[in-house]
N, C-alpha and C positions, 0 to 999 in steps of 0.2 A: 504493500500500500504506500510505503514511503516514496517510491519512484513516481507514482501517479500524483501524489500530493506535491512533490517537489516540482514536477512538470507544470502543474497549474500555477504554483507560486512564481516560478521563473517567468512564466508568460504574463502574469498579471502585475508583478511588482514594478511600479514606476509611478511617478507623480501623475494622478488622474484627476485633474482639477478643471472645472468648466471655463475658467478664465486664463490661468497660467499654463495649462496643459490640455487643451481641448482635443488635440489629435490623439493623445494617449487615452483619454477618456473614451473616445470613439473606438479605439482599438480594443479596449477592455469590453465594450459592448459587443463588438464583433466576435471576440473570442468566446464570450459567454453564449452568444447565439449559436456559434459553431459547435461548442461542446454539447449544448442541449440537443442540437440536431443530430450529432454523432451518437448520442445516447438513445435516440429514437423517441424523444419526447415530442409532444405537440408544441411547437414554438410560436410565440407571438410577442408583440411588444405593446406596452401601454404608453402612449405618447401624452405629454403634458407640456404646457407652456410655463416657462419660468425664466427669470433673468433676461427677458427679451429674446429667448431662443426656444426651440423645441427639444426636449430631452425625452429619453425613453427608459422605462422599466422593462427588463427582459424577463419573459415568463416561459417556463418549460413545464408542461403538464404531463404527469404520469397517471393514466386512467386506471380505474379499479379493474378487477377481474372481469372477463367477458360476461355479458348479460347471461344469466342462467347459472353462472358459477357462484354467485353470491346469494346466500339464503335470504338476505334482505330484499333483493330484487325478485327472487322467486316468489315471494309473498305479495308481489305487485306494489310494493311501496316505492316512493320517490327515491332517487339517488341520495346518498348521505352527503351532508355538507363536507367540503374538502378540507384537508389539512394543508396549511401553508408553511413552508420552510423558506426563510428569507435572509438576505444579507445585502449590504450596500456595496457598490463598486466604485464610488468616487473617493477622493482623498482631500485632505486639507492642502493648502498651498505649501509647496516646498518639501513635502514628505512623500517618499515612495510607497508608504502605506502597506508595509509587509504584514504587520499585526492588524493594522486598522486600514483596510479590512480584507486584504488578500487572504489571510488565514481563514476567515469565515467563508469566503467564496470557494476556496479549495475544499473545505469540509462539505459545503453544500453540493458541489459537483460530485464528490466521492459518495455522499449519501444517495444522490440520484442514481449513480452507477450501481450501488449495492442493492437498491430496491427494485431494480429491473428483474422481472421474473418472480418476484415475491407476490403471492396471492393476497391482494388487499381488497377490502370491501368499500373503501372510499378513495377518491382522487387525492393525489398529492400534487400541490401546485408549488413549484420552485420559482421564487421571484427574486431577482437581483434589482435592488432599488438604486436609482440615481439621485444625486443631490441630498443624501442624508446629512452631509456636512453643512448644507445650506438650510438649516432649520427643518429638516425632514421633508423637504418639498416633494420628493418623489413618492414617498410612502403616504403622505397626507393626500396627494392627488389620487393615488390608487385606492386607498381605503375609503375615501369619500365617494368614489364611484361605486364601490361595493355597497355602501350604505344607501346611496341614491337608488340603486337597483333592487334594494331589499334583499340582498344575497346573504345567506347565512354561511358561516364557516365553523369547522370543528374547533379551530384555534390556530394560532400562529406561533411558530418557534423562530425567533429572530436571533441570528448569530452576530455577535458584535465583539471583535477582538478576542480570538480564541487560540492564539498561537504563542503566547509568552508564558513561560513557567520557570520558576527558579526554586531549587531545593535548599537554599541557604536560609538560615535563621535570620529573621528581620527583613526578608525580601518583600514581605507584604505589609502595606500600610492599611490602617483601618479606615474605610469610608465612614462618613457620618451617618451610620445606619444602626438601628436598635437590635443588632444580633452580634453574637460573638464571632469574630473573624480570626482564623489562624494567622500566626505571624510568619508562616512559610508560604510563599506564593506559588503553590503547586496544585491548587484546587480550581474547580469550575463553579462560577456563580450562576445561580438560577433565580431570576427575579420576575415576580408577577404581581399584579394588583389583586385586590380582594375578589374581583369577579373572575380572576384567572387561577384561583387557589387550587381547584381540581386539576387543572393543566400542570401547574407547578408540581403537584404531588405525583402525577402520572409520569412526567419527564424525569423527575428525581428517582422514582422507584425503578424505572426502566434502565436509567444510567447506572445506578448502584448495582443492579442485578447483572447487567451485561458486561460492565467494566468495573469490577470491584476495586481495581487499583486506582481508579480515577476518583479522587475525593470531590465531594460537592458540598456547597453551602447554599441553602435556599433562603429566600426572603419574600414574604408576601406583604406588600405595602397597603395601607388604607387608601380608599378612594382611587385616584389615578396617580398617586405618588407625589401630589403637589407639595406635601410637607418634606419630601426627600428628593430634591431635584436631581441628585446624582443617579437616581434609579430610573430617570426618564430620558437618558441620553442616547437613545437609538430609536429605530423605526417601530419598535413595539409600542412606543407611546402614541403613535398614530392610530394603532388598533384600539388602545385603551380609550383614546379620545372619542372614538366612534362606537364604543360599547362592545367591542369584540374581545374575547379572551386571547391573551398573548403572553409569552414569556421571553425574556432576554437571557441568552447564555453568554457569559463573558468571563475573561480572565481578570477583569476589574480595571483594565486599561491603565491610566496614570497612577492608580493606587498600587501598581506593581511594576509596570513597564516604564523604565526611565527614558525609552525611546519614543513614547507616545507623542504623535503629532510633530516629530522631529525628523530632520534629514537622515538620522541614523536608524530609522525604522526599516531595517533591511532584512534580507533573507537570513543572513548569518546570525541574527539575534533570536530567531524563532526556534522553538522546541518541537521538532517533527514528531517525536514520540507522544507528546501531549496532544498535538493536533490529531494524530491518528486515534488516540483514545476518545477525543471529542467526537470524531466522525463515527466511531463505533457506537458511542452512547446515543447520538442523535438518530442513527439508523435503528437502534433498538427501540427508542421512543416512538419513532414513526411506525414501526411494525406493530407495536402494541396499540397505538392510537388508531391505526387503520385496519386493525383486525377485530374491532368491536364496533357495534352499531351506536353506542352511546345512548341507546334506548333502554327501557326496562328489560333487563336480561331475563330470558326464560329460565325456569328451574332446570338446573343441570344435575347430572349424576354426581355422586360423591367422587372425590379425587381418585380414590382407589379403583372404583369401577371405571372411571374415565381412563385411568392408566391401563387397565386390562384391555380396554377396547382399542388402545393405540398400538398394540403389539404388531399388527400387520404393517402399520405406518412406520413403526420402529425398524422393522426388517428392511423396508425400502430405504429408510434413512441411512442405516448402517451400510447397505450396499453402495449407495451413492457416495458416501463419505470415503469409503475404502478406495473408490476409483478416482477420487479427486486429488490432483497433484498438490493442492494447497494445504492438505491435511498432513501434519507431521507423521513420520514413520512410526514413532513410538505410539502415537494415538491409533494409527492403523493396526498395530499389533494387538492392542486391546480390542478394537472393533472386530478383528478376525476371530478372537475368542468368543465374542458375542454372537457372530454369525454362525460359528460352529455349534454353539449351544442351541440357537434357534432352529438349526437344521437337524438336531438330534431326534431320533424317533421316540425317545423316552425323556421324561423330566426327572429332576431330582425328587419332586413330589408329584405323583401321578395325578393327572387332571380329574380323574373320576372321584377323587376325595373332595367332598363339598368344602368350599371356601379355601381350605388349605391347598387344594390342588392348583390354585392359581397363585399361590404365594411366591413360588420361585419366579414366575413371570413378572410379578409386581416388583420383586426385589431387583430383577434384571433391569426393569424400566428405571427404577430409582438410581441404580449404579451407573447405567449408561448416561443418563441425563446429568448426574452429578459429576462423575469422574471423567466423562468424555465430552458430551455435547456442551456443557457449560463452559468448556475451555476452548471451543472452536468459534471462529468469527460468526457472529449472529447472521450475517447475510448468507454465508455458505450453508449453514444449517437450514435456513429458510428455503434455499433452492431445492433441497431434497425432501423436505417435509411435505407430505401429501395430505395430512390431516388438517384440522382446524387450526389456524395460526394462534388463536387465543388459547387453545388447549396446550399448544407447545409452550407458550409463555407460562401458563399455570404449572405445568409439569416440571419445567426447569426450576421454578421457584420452590415448589414443594420438595423436589428431590434434593435440593441443597440442604434443606433442614432435615429431611428424613434419613439421609445417608449416614448421619452421625450415629444413628441407633442400630445400624446393621452390623452384626458381629464380623470381626475380621476373617473368621474361618469361612463364612459364606462368600465374602469377596474373593478369597483365595480359591475357593472351589469353582467359582464362575469364571474368574479371570486368570487364575494361576498366580496371582499376587494380590496384595492388598492395595486398594486405590487410595 
């Protein structure tokens, strides 16, 4: 993933200002359009007048599963409101804008790549806004058009400076906000307003589950953040203004990065490992948010019954992962043991024994999800999972907790070693 992120960063990092570097701003617009097109997205632009000129927000749309694949559409209901993932592509005068905001654009493009082929029940709309640095002119124009059309959205995830991290003590300053902030600048901030609290919780949970190494700090501000102006410094504030739920993901900008809005905001100052973690976290959040209808959920089977029903999907998942070159060899060795067990004509516990007959299969599900699937890139797993994506997320979360209670001898019996 590093190579793709680096490629996007190298193409985008340059002063991109409407007055002092208009040609570079147009090149960024063209690059984003080209990348969306190459990814197979439905590409369009949203033009708006500002500063005596016409500027464009670039939009790439990833549609949901084909009609008939979604239980929501099978029931004859209207399409679900889309999820928006956004970042701005302009810079301040005199800065090449590596962290602000090429880092976010690279993450956005990588998430778009990762979500291709993932069965989603709602549209994902990737938007790169122009003129964020000019008082949010691009996002305000776009969101006002949404409100004028009466269009609903699931929510917006706005990426703002997500490329700078430092593990040194004292590298993080505390913004004037009412939450405890670590003194080491290696975490991702998640900021929402009161109306966006459920979205904050969903994004935080998905990030913590999919990328446990990525620390997060969340903040829900009252109203639209009027009392805490530092929480309003990106395009998410345009969504808040018009009553839409939105969160900002940020490395906290000038409260951590000494190169913020400076000529020194260059590629060399970025932390690619941190950017990659953010991309994985946003991908996971998008999968969760686009795998549920956000309506009143139907009664579902218990987690254990649900797990038992996934065994055929689990077999297909194992086969797919074993053939994938992106999966490490050690992981494939474990998966080979799983495949061998699934192919055996007998079980450790015969299936004809009520309840207990399925225990070994359930244990297998727990072990595979905890010891293997939870360690593989979220997007790779989603490519091979043929069951309900929401079920996949639930099983991954439950397995992480349940695996602690499975005796080591069972792990050794199934896998030849303890996980």
